N, CA, C and O atoms as a DFTB+ gen file, in Angstrom:
620 C
 N C O
     1  1       0.843      -1.178       0.000
     2  2       0.000       0.000       0.000
     3  2       0.892       1.246       0.000
     4  3       1.784       1.379       0.838
     5  1       0.648       2.141      -0.932
     6  2       1.401       3.389      -1.057
     7  2       0.629       4.525      -0.376
     8  3      -0.571       4.420      -0.126
     9  1       1.346       5.603      -0.086
    10  2       0.730       6.775       0.531
    11  2       0.950       7.981      -0.375
    12  3       2.064       8.242      -0.829
    13  1      -0.130       8.705      -0.629
    14  2      -0.096       9.883      -1.489
    15  2      -0.656      11.083      -0.728
    16  3      -1.411      10.923       0.232
    17  1      -0.282      12.276      -1.161
    18  2      -0.853      13.515      -0.641
    19  2      -1.415      14.290      -1.829
    20  3      -0.716      14.522      -2.815
    21  1      -2.684      14.689      -1.729
    22  2      -3.370      15.390      -2.815
    23  2      -3.953      16.685      -2.259
    24  3      -4.679      16.674      -1.265
    25  1      -3.630      17.790      -2.906
    26  2      -4.208      19.069      -2.506
    27  2      -5.641      19.177      -3.012
    28  3      -5.929      18.871      -4.169
    29  1      -6.526      19.612      -2.139
    30  2      -7.926      19.768      -2.543
    31  2      -8.042      20.922      -3.528
    32  3      -8.566      20.760      -4.630
    33  1      -7.547      22.096      -3.120
    34  2      -7.654      23.264      -3.995
    35  2      -6.673      23.142      -5.151
    36  3      -5.474      22.949      -4.954
    37  1      -7.203      23.257      -6.348
    38  2      -6.370      23.183      -7.549
    39  2      -6.330      21.807      -8.176
    40  3      -6.008      21.673      -9.356
    41  1      -6.653      20.773      -7.397
    42  2      -6.667      19.415      -7.935
    43  2      -8.096      18.861      -7.918
    44  3      -8.585      18.385      -8.942
    45  1      -8.758      18.921      -6.778
    46  2     -10.132      18.423      -6.681
    47  2     -11.168      19.529      -6.869
    48  3     -12.275      19.288      -7.350
    49  1     -10.787      20.746      -6.480
    50  2     -11.715      21.875      -6.536
    51  2     -10.962      23.127      -6.968
    52  3      -9.818      23.351      -6.572
    53  1     -11.625      23.934      -7.784
    54  2     -11.005      25.195      -8.207
    55  2     -11.073      26.204      -7.062
    56  3     -11.759      25.973      -6.066
    57  1     -10.364      27.316      -7.203
    58  2     -10.394      28.336      -6.159
    59  2     -11.750      29.017      -6.050
    60  3     -12.010      29.716      -5.071
    61  1     -12.618      28.825      -7.039
    62  2     -13.973      29.378      -6.968
    63  2     -14.983      28.362      -6.423
    64  3     -16.164      28.680      -6.278
    65  1     -14.522      27.141      -6.120
    66  2     -15.401      26.127      -5.548
    67  2     -15.943      25.111      -6.534
    68  3     -16.683      24.208      -6.142
    69  1     -15.592      25.236      -7.797
    70  2     -16.066      24.317      -8.824
    71  2     -15.342      22.984      -8.717
    72  3     -14.124      22.940      -8.549
    73  1     -16.094      21.912      -8.816
    74  2     -15.512      20.577      -8.778
    75  2     -14.714      20.321     -10.052
    76  3     -15.196      20.586     -11.153
    77  1     -13.506      19.811      -9.906
    78  2     -12.664      19.434     -11.045
    79  2     -12.778      17.918     -11.175
    80  3     -12.126      17.177     -10.440
    81  1     -13.602      17.465     -12.107
    82  2     -13.923      16.048     -12.210
    83  2     -12.719      15.195     -12.592
    84  3     -12.621      14.048     -12.157
    85  1     -11.809      15.725     -13.387
    86  2     -10.601      14.966     -13.729
    87  2      -9.753      14.740     -12.472
    88  3      -9.152      13.678     -12.309
    89  1      -9.707      15.732     -11.594
    90  2      -8.988      15.596     -10.333
    91  2      -9.637      14.578      -9.417
    92  3      -8.952      13.805      -8.746
    93  1     -10.982      14.581      -9.391
    94  2     -11.680      13.574      -8.594
    95  2     -11.398      12.171      -9.116
    96  3     -11.236      11.234      -8.335
    97  1     -11.342      12.030     -10.430
    98  2     -11.022      10.730     -11.024
    99  2      -9.625      10.279     -10.629
   100  3      -9.413       9.112     -10.297
   101  1      -8.676      11.200     -10.664
   102  2      -7.307      10.888     -10.254
   103  2      -7.275      10.477      -8.786
   104  3      -6.621       9.499      -8.423
   105  1      -7.980      11.224      -7.949
   106  2      -8.032      10.898      -6.521
   107  2      -8.588       9.497      -6.306
   108  3      -8.038       8.719      -5.526
   109  1      -9.665       9.180      -6.990
   110  2     -10.289       7.856      -6.804
   111  2      -9.353       6.736      -7.245
   112  3      -9.312       5.679      -6.616
   113  1      -8.603       6.960      -8.318
   114  2      -7.630       5.943      -8.750
   115  2      -6.528       5.768      -7.710
   116  3      -6.139       4.641      -7.403
   117  1      -6.024       6.876      -7.167
   118  2      -4.964       6.793      -6.163
   119  2      -5.466       6.158      -4.873
   120  3      -4.731       5.420      -4.217
   121  1      -6.714       6.441      -4.508
   122  2      -7.269       5.947      -3.247
   123  2      -7.574       4.452      -3.273
   124  3      -7.693       3.826      -2.220
   125  1      -7.701       3.877      -4.471
   126  2      -8.011       2.455      -4.592
   127  2      -6.854       1.617      -4.055
   128  3      -5.843       1.433      -4.734
   129  1      -7.009       1.112      -2.835
   130  2      -6.001       0.252      -2.230
   131  2      -4.803       0.981      -1.649
   132  3      -3.832       0.342      -1.244
   133  1      -4.851       2.309      -1.600
   134  2      -3.748       3.108      -1.064
   135  2      -4.270       4.069      -0.013
   136  3      -5.480       4.204       0.173
   137  1      -3.359       4.731       0.667
   138  2      -3.716       5.767       1.636
   139  2      -3.482       7.127       0.984
   140  3      -2.437       7.363       0.379
   141  1      -4.467       8.017       1.112
   142  2      -4.354       9.350       0.516
   143  2      -4.649      10.403       1.578
   144  3      -5.731      10.435       2.164
   145  1      -3.657      11.265       1.812
   146  2      -3.872      12.431       2.656
   147  2      -4.414      13.536       1.764
   148  3      -3.846      13.817       0.708
   149  1      -5.503      14.162       2.177
   150  2      -6.023      15.321       1.463
   151  2      -5.548      16.560       2.209
   152  3      -5.714      16.662       3.425
   153  1      -4.958      17.501       1.480
   154  2      -4.380      18.695       2.081
   155  2      -5.302      19.878       1.836
   156  3      -5.696      20.155       0.704
   157  1      -5.639      20.572       2.923
   158  2      -6.673      21.601       2.891
   159  2      -6.200      22.889       3.534
   160  3      -5.445      22.868       4.506
   161  1      -6.648      24.017       2.986
   162  2      -6.349      25.304       3.604
   163  2      -7.456      25.730       4.565
   164  3      -7.273      26.667       5.342
   165  1      -8.616      25.043       4.519
   166  2      -9.716      25.300       5.443
   167  2     -10.420      23.970       5.696
   168  3     -11.341      23.599       4.967
   169  1      -9.988      23.265       6.717
   170  2     -10.419      21.886       6.961
   171  2     -11.940      21.755       7.121
   172  3     -12.541      20.866       6.518
   173  1     -12.565      22.617       7.915
   174  2     -14.015      22.506       8.137
   175  2     -14.783      22.677       6.825
   176  3     -15.676      21.889       6.514
   177  1     -14.433      23.703       6.066
   178  2     -15.095      23.972       4.787
   179  2     -14.863      22.816       3.805
   180  3     -15.784      22.388       3.110
   181  1     -13.631      22.320       3.759
   182  2     -13.303      21.265       2.805
   183  2     -13.911      19.918       3.183
   184  3     -14.279      19.148       2.296
   185  1     -14.027      19.616       4.472
   186  2     -14.680      18.364       4.867
   187  2     -16.140      18.369       4.427
   188  3     -16.667      17.344       3.996
   189  1     -16.787      19.517       4.536
   190  2     -18.176      19.638       4.059
   191  2     -18.229      19.463       2.542
   192  3     -19.091      18.757       2.018
   193  1     -17.288      20.122       1.836
   194  2     -17.256      20.023       0.375
   195  2     -17.048      18.575      -0.059
   196  3     -17.678      18.123      -1.015
   197  1     -16.177      17.845       0.626
   198  2     -15.924      16.442       0.298
   199  2     -17.194      15.612       0.441
   200  3     -17.486      14.775      -0.413
   201  1     -17.949      15.836       1.512
   202  2     -19.219      15.112       1.709
   203  2     -20.221      15.465       0.619
   204  3     -20.923      14.593       0.109
   205  1     -20.286      16.738       0.266
   206  2     -21.208      17.172      -0.793
   207  2     -20.868      16.513      -2.126
   208  3     -21.751      16.319      -2.961
   209  1     -19.615      16.171      -2.333
   210  2     -19.174      15.537      -3.573
   211  2     -19.021      14.025      -3.440
   212  3     -18.356      13.378      -4.249
   213  1     -19.647      13.482      -2.406
   214  2     -19.727      12.033      -2.193
   215  2     -18.366      11.365      -2.035
   216  3     -18.155      10.244      -2.498
   217  1     -17.458      12.058      -1.384
   218  2     -16.164      11.470      -1.061
   219  2     -16.226      11.116       0.423
   220  3     -15.946      11.945       1.290
   221  1     -16.597       9.871       0.690
   222  2     -16.845       9.425       2.064
   223  2     -15.638       8.720       2.664
   224  3     -15.317       8.924       3.835
   225  1     -14.975       7.900       1.879
   226  2     -13.847       7.109       2.369
   227  2     -12.592       7.976       2.377
   228  3     -11.823       7.976       1.415
   229  1     -12.391       8.710       3.458
   230  2     -11.268       9.637       3.555
   231  2     -10.279       9.097       4.584
   232  3     -10.657       8.796       5.716
   233  1      -9.022       8.975       4.191
   234  2      -8.000       8.507       5.131
   235  2      -7.680       9.584       6.159
   236  3      -7.677       9.317       7.361
   237  1      -7.411      10.807       5.687
   238  2      -7.101      11.901       6.606
   239  2      -7.123      13.216       5.830
   240  3      -6.681      13.281       4.683
   241  1      -7.640      14.257       6.470
   242  2      -7.590      15.605       5.908
   243  2      -6.625      16.406       6.775
   244  3      -6.843      16.571       7.975
   245  1      -5.569      16.894       6.161
   246  2      -4.569      17.697       6.869
   247  2      -4.943      19.158       6.644
   248  3      -4.916      19.651       5.516
   249  1      -5.290      19.836       7.724
   250  2      -5.738      21.222       7.630
   251  2      -4.632      22.224       7.865
   252  3      -3.448      21.932       7.695
   253  1      -5.047      23.404       8.258
   254  2      -4.125      24.519       8.434
   255  2      -3.416      24.494       9.787
   256  3      -2.552      25.334      10.037
   257  1      -3.757      23.561      10.656
   258  2      -3.168      23.494      11.995
   259  2      -1.980      22.535      12.055
   260  3      -1.992      21.562      12.809
   261  1      -0.966      22.818      11.260
   262  2       0.271      22.040      11.299
   263  2       1.390      22.957      11.778
   264  3       1.316      24.169      11.579
   265  1       2.422      22.403      12.405
   266  2       3.516      23.254      12.901
   267  2       4.155      24.088      11.789
   268  3       4.456      23.579      10.710
   269  1       4.355      25.366      12.070
   270  2       4.996      26.270      11.116
   271  2       4.106      26.701       9.974
   272  3       4.598      27.217       8.970
   273  1       2.788      26.499      10.107
   274  2       1.863      26.752       8.996
   275  2       1.636      28.231       8.703
   276  3       1.021      28.563       7.690
   277  1       2.109      29.113       9.551
   278  2       1.881      30.535       9.283
   279  2       2.614      30.988       8.033
   280  3       2.177      31.917       7.354
   281  1       3.727      30.337       7.728
   282  2       4.442      30.637       6.495
   283  2       4.524      29.355       5.678
   284  3       4.859      28.297       6.211
   285  1       4.226      29.442       4.416
   286  2       4.293      28.311       3.492
   287  2       3.414      27.138       3.936
   288  3       3.908      26.025       4.114
   289  1       2.137      27.380       4.111
   290  2       1.207      26.361       4.590
   291  2       1.301      25.068       3.784
   292  3       1.414      23.990       4.369
   293  1       1.256      25.153       2.461
   294  2       1.251      23.942       1.638
   295  2       2.519      23.114       1.823
   296  3       2.447      21.890       1.925
   297  1       3.660      23.759       1.866
   298  2       4.926      23.059       2.071
   299  2       4.952      22.403       3.448
   300  3       5.394      21.262       3.586
   301  1       4.484      23.116       4.460
   302  2       4.462      22.586       5.832
   303  2       3.519      21.382       5.937
   304  3       3.790      20.446       6.689
   305  1       2.425      21.405       5.194
   306  2       1.502      20.269       5.212
   307  2       2.177      19.011       4.656
   308  3       2.003      17.920       5.198
   309  1       2.942      19.165       3.583
   310  2       3.657      18.025       3.018
   311  2       4.703      17.521       4.011
   312  3       4.843      16.314       4.208
   313  1       5.433      18.443       4.634
   314  2       6.410      18.046       5.648
   315  2       5.735      17.283       6.785
   316  3       6.284      16.307       7.296
   317  1       4.550      17.730       7.177
   318  2       3.792      17.066       8.239
   319  2       3.441      15.630       7.836
   320  3       3.566      14.708       8.642
   321  1       3.009      15.448       6.604
   322  2       2.689      14.099       6.104
   323  2       3.941      13.219       6.120
   324  3       3.883      12.057       6.521
   325  1       5.051      13.769       5.688
   326  2       6.309      13.007       5.678
   327  2       6.749      12.666       7.099
   328  3       7.308      11.593       7.329
   329  1       6.507      13.558       8.049
   330  2       6.912      13.334       9.435
   331  2       6.085      12.238      10.099
   332  3       6.504      11.666      11.105
   333  1       4.927      11.947       9.545
   334  2       4.091      10.883      10.099
   335  2       4.704       9.505       9.854
   336  3       4.209       8.502      10.367
   337  1       5.763       9.459       9.082
   338  2       6.433       8.195       8.812
   339  2       5.652       7.288       7.892
   340  3       5.788       6.065       7.943
   341  1       4.832       7.891       7.051
   342  2       3.958       7.099       6.186
   343  2       4.633       6.678       4.882
   344  3       4.037       5.932       4.106
   345  1       5.848       7.132       4.623
   346  2       6.507       6.788       3.364
   347  2       5.791       7.395       2.178
   348  3       5.341       6.676       1.286
   349  1       5.684       8.696       2.160
   350  2       4.947       9.427       1.133
   351  2       5.529       9.155      -0.252
   352  3       6.684       9.485      -0.523
   353  1       4.732       8.558      -1.116
   354  2       5.178       8.202      -2.465
   355  2       5.164       9.382      -3.421
   356  3       6.077       9.553      -4.228
   357  1       4.097      10.211      -3.319
   358  2       3.946      11.282      -4.297
   359  2       2.989      12.339      -3.761
   360  3       2.067      12.042      -3.002
   361  1       3.233      13.578      -4.177
   362  2       2.353      14.703      -3.868
   363  2       1.753      15.196      -5.171
   364  3       2.460      15.346      -6.168
   365  1       0.435      15.451      -5.167
   366  2      -0.252      15.979      -6.343
   367  2      -0.651      17.419      -6.040
   368  3      -1.400      17.680      -5.099
   369  1      -0.142      18.354      -6.848
   370  2      -0.396      19.773      -6.635
   371  2      -0.583      20.489      -7.968
   372  3      -0.190      19.981      -9.018
   373  1      -1.184      21.667      -7.915
   374  2      -1.295      22.506      -9.105
   375  2      -0.391      23.737      -8.995
   376  3      -0.412      24.601      -9.871
   377  1       0.388      23.818      -7.940
   378  2       1.242      24.979      -7.677
   379  2       2.676      24.693      -8.148
   380  3       3.372      23.886      -7.532
   381  1       3.124      25.342      -9.228
   382  2       4.473      25.062      -9.738
   383  2       5.596      25.461      -8.779
   384  3       6.641      24.810      -8.764
   385  1       5.409      26.501      -7.989
   386  2       6.438      26.898      -7.028
   387  2       6.581      25.854      -5.934
   388  3       7.694      25.533      -5.519
   389  1       5.454      25.321      -5.466
   390  2       5.500      24.261      -4.465
   391  2       6.146      23.013      -5.063
   392  3       6.954      22.355      -4.407
   393  1       5.792      22.688      -6.306
   394  2       6.383      21.519      -6.963
   395  2       7.899      21.651      -7.025
   396  3       8.619      20.678      -6.799
   397  1       8.380      22.833      -7.327
   398  2       9.829      23.055      -7.400
   399  2      10.482      22.843      -6.035
   400  3      11.536      22.214      -5.944
   401  1       9.862      23.365      -4.974
   402  2      10.402      23.182      -3.624
   403  2      10.426      21.701      -3.248
   404  3      11.393      21.215      -2.661
   405  1       9.355      20.995      -3.592
   406  2       9.284      19.574      -3.256
   407  2      10.320      18.769      -4.035
   408  3      10.947      17.860      -3.489
   409  1      10.498      19.103      -5.308
   410  2      11.529      18.421      -6.089
   411  2      12.915      18.669      -5.507
   412  3      13.765      17.779      -5.504
   413  1      13.138      19.890      -5.015
   414  2      14.440      20.232      -4.421
   415  2      14.769      19.385      -3.199
   416  3      15.940      19.131      -2.917
   417  1      13.741      18.945      -2.470
   418  2      13.997      18.124      -1.282
   419  2      13.779      16.636      -1.577
   420  3      13.784      15.810      -0.664
   421  1      13.590      16.301      -2.857
   422  2      13.514      14.898      -3.247
   423  2      12.152      14.245      -3.137
   424  3      12.069      13.021      -3.045
   425  1      11.076      15.028      -3.144
   426  2       9.724      14.476      -3.061
   427  2       9.164      14.317      -4.474
   428  3       9.112      15.283      -5.236
   429  1       8.748      13.107      -4.818
   430  2       8.122      12.873      -6.120
   431  2       6.844      13.701      -6.182
   432  3       6.010      13.648      -5.278
   433  1       6.703      14.463      -7.259
   434  2       5.604      15.424      -7.369
   435  2       4.929      15.294      -8.716
   436  3       5.589      15.207      -9.751
   437  1       3.614      15.282      -8.696
   438  2       2.819      15.257      -9.917
   439  2       2.126      16.599     -10.049
   440  3       1.357      16.998      -9.174
   441  1       2.400      17.302     -11.153
   442  2       1.731      18.573     -11.422
   443  2       0.402      18.277     -12.093
   444  3       0.354      17.631     -13.139
   445  1      -0.673      18.751     -11.488
   446  2      -2.001      18.584     -12.050
   447  2      -2.460      19.959     -12.531
   448  3      -2.742      20.843     -11.721
   449  1      -2.532      20.135     -13.836
   450  2      -2.896      21.434     -14.404
   451  2      -4.086      21.268     -15.340
   452  3      -3.926      20.855     -16.489
   453  1      -5.259      21.585     -14.856
   454  2      -6.468      21.515     -15.653
   455  2      -6.680      22.926     -16.219
   456  3      -6.904      23.858     -15.446
   457  1      -6.616      23.109     -17.541
   458  2      -6.568      24.456     -18.113
   459  2      -7.772      25.346     -17.799
   460  3      -7.637      26.570     -17.781
   461  1      -8.921      24.768     -17.555
   462  2     -10.089      25.598     -17.278
   463  2     -10.132      26.108     -15.846
   464  3     -10.794      27.107     -15.565
   465  1      -9.440      25.438     -14.945
   466  2      -9.568      25.765     -13.527
   467  2      -8.282      26.222     -12.860
   468  3      -8.312      26.620     -11.696
   469  1      -7.153      26.180     -13.557
   470  2      -5.886      26.559     -12.941
   471  2      -5.902      28.045     -12.583
   472  3      -6.454      28.869     -13.312
   473  1      -5.291      28.364     -11.455
   474  2      -5.191      29.764     -11.050
   475  2      -4.380      30.524     -12.086
   476  3      -3.427      29.986     -12.648
   477  1      -4.747      31.749     -12.336
   478  2      -4.090      32.559     -13.372
   479  2      -2.599      32.706     -13.116
   480  3      -1.802      32.671     -14.054
   481  1      -2.211      32.872     -11.846
   482  2      -0.795      33.087     -11.562
   483  2       0.063      31.847     -11.804
   484  3       1.287      31.956     -11.868
   485  1      -0.550      30.671     -11.939
   486  2       0.204      29.450     -12.209
   487  2       0.321      29.147     -13.702
   488  3       1.041      28.228     -14.093
   489  1      -0.372      29.902     -14.522
   490  2      -0.323      29.651     -15.961
   491  2       1.003      30.153     -16.537
   492  3       1.536      31.158     -16.067
   493  1       1.540      29.465     -17.548
   494  2       2.805      29.919     -18.139
   495  2       2.681      31.275     -18.835
   496  3       3.682      31.966     -19.020
   497  1       1.461      31.663     -19.222
   498  2       1.254      32.950     -19.874
   499  2       0.779      34.020     -18.892
   500  3       0.242      35.049     -19.303
   501  1       0.975      33.783     -17.610
   502  2       0.525      34.703     -16.573
   503  2       1.219      36.052     -16.690
   504  3       2.369      36.142     -17.118
   505  1       0.508      37.082     -16.306
   506  2       1.085      38.417     -16.288
   507  2       1.657      38.762     -14.915
   508  3       2.115      39.884     -14.703
   509  1       1.636      37.811     -13.980
   510  2       2.052      38.087     -12.613
   511  2       3.512      37.746     -12.347
   512  3       3.936      37.766     -11.191
   513  1       4.284      37.439     -13.362
   514  2       5.718      37.263     -13.195
   515  2       6.162      35.947     -12.576
   516  3       7.244      35.877     -11.992
   517  1       5.353      34.908     -12.690
   518  2       5.775      33.596     -12.197
   519  2       6.970      33.138     -13.019
   520  3       7.067      33.463     -14.202
   521  1       7.870      32.397     -12.416
   522  2       9.046      31.899     -13.123
   523  2       8.631      31.075     -14.337
   524  3       7.556      30.475     -14.364
   525  1       9.475      31.060     -15.304
   526  2       9.191      30.372     -16.555
   527  2       9.150      28.859     -16.359
   528  3       9.677      28.322     -15.385
   529  1       8.514      28.198     -17.306
   530  2       8.458      26.739     -17.277
   531  2       9.854      26.155     -17.445
   532  3      10.121      25.033     -17.015
   533  1      10.736      26.914     -18.067
   534  2      12.098      26.399     -18.249
   535  2      12.782      26.169     -16.897
   536  3      13.611      25.267     -16.775
   537  1      12.445      26.974     -15.880
   538  2      13.038      26.749     -14.561
   539  2      12.562      25.423     -13.970
   540  3      13.317      24.747     -13.271
   541  1      11.327      25.056     -14.246
   542  2      10.814      23.763     -13.783
   543  2      11.498      22.643     -14.556
   544  3      11.903      21.636     -13.975
   545  1      11.625      22.823     -15.866
   546  2      12.298      21.815     -16.690
   547  2      13.750      21.659     -16.225
   548  3      14.248      20.539     -16.110
   549  1      14.423      22.771     -15.960
   550  2      15.803      22.716     -15.476
   551  2      15.896      21.926     -14.174
   552  3      16.832      21.153     -13.971
   553  1      14.920      22.127     -13.299
   554  2      14.911      21.399     -12.033
   555  2      14.712      19.905     -12.263
   556  3      15.353      19.087     -11.603
   557  1      13.834      19.546     -13.187
   558  2      13.628      18.126     -13.507
   559  2      14.897      17.496     -14.062
   560  3      15.244      16.373     -13.697
   561  1      15.590      18.212     -14.944
   562  2      16.851      17.711     -15.499
   563  2      17.868      17.512     -14.375
   564  3      18.570      16.501     -14.329
   565  1      17.935      18.478     -13.481
   566  2      18.853      18.388     -12.342
   567  2      18.532      17.163     -11.479
   568  3      19.438      16.442     -11.061
   569  1      17.243      16.930     -11.214
   570  2      16.833      15.773     -10.413
   571  2      17.168      14.467     -11.133
   572  3      17.607      13.505     -10.502
   573  1      16.964      14.429     -12.445
   574  2      17.271      13.220     -13.206
   575  2      18.769      12.927     -13.168
   576  3      19.181      11.774     -13.040
   577  1      19.571      13.968     -13.277
   578  2      21.017      13.797     -13.231
   579  2      21.454      13.270     -11.867
   580  3      22.325      12.404     -11.787
   581  1      20.857      13.784     -10.803
   582  2      21.177      13.295      -9.464
   583  2      20.788      11.827      -9.326
   584  3      21.505      11.046      -8.701
   585  1      19.660      11.457      -9.908
   586  2      19.216      10.065      -9.859
   587  2      20.205       9.147     -10.552
   588  3      20.546       8.083     -10.033
   589  1      20.666       9.563     -11.732
   590  2      21.617       8.751     -12.497
   591  2      22.918       8.560     -11.713
   592  3      23.526       7.491     -11.759
   593  1      23.332       9.591     -11.004
   594  2      24.599       9.543     -10.271
   595  2      24.451       8.967      -8.858
   596  3      25.452       8.813      -8.158
   597  1      23.250       8.652      -8.431
   598  2      23.000       8.153      -7.085
   599  2      23.588       6.750      -6.913
   600  3      23.184       5.831      -7.626
   601  1      24.526       6.565      -5.989
   602  2      25.151       5.240      -5.818
   603  2      24.178       4.207      -5.237
   604  3      24.436       3.006      -5.321
   605  1      23.080       4.654      -4.659
   606  2      22.104       3.710      -4.083
   607  2      21.243       3.042      -5.143
   608  3      20.602       2.025      -4.881
   609  1      21.232       3.616      -6.341
   610  2      20.392       3.103      -7.425
   611  2      20.903       1.740      -7.858
   612  3      22.108       1.524      -7.980
   613  1      19.981       0.835      -8.086
   614  2      20.346      -0.505      -8.542
   615  2      20.673      -0.467     -10.022
   616  3      19.965       0.172     -10.801
   617  1      21.703      -1.124     -10.403
   618  2      22.128      -1.158     -11.808
   619  2      21.336      -2.187     -12.571
   620  3      21.549      -2.364     -13.770
């Protein structure tokens, strides 16, 4: 059994509250026979939203009450999941900056970008000055190179 962490906002629900059905499908596939932590910025509101969307079998919802959550809530939530000793296999997020931070510390990360619901500041054509996609690609290349050179890797 593997353990995954999935952000509710941006993956299961848009910032306006709209259900992202492709994200729900991904969640259901990951939850089949695995443990999935759902990461929330407002636990009470999101637990209600999950019930409204018929998501009953929930392993755990990690809310805003994690140590150090006043700064970088999403990153701290992932650290909290990792500290539980659950052997976190992968994090699913729609935030490219968070994905970059997670890749930097060696966390397998899946970027979920649904074009109709992604936040404007996360889009590559954003006017808000988000770093280019090339910086993400550069980070992936760097991670791949580290993997190739890792002496622990089986030949």
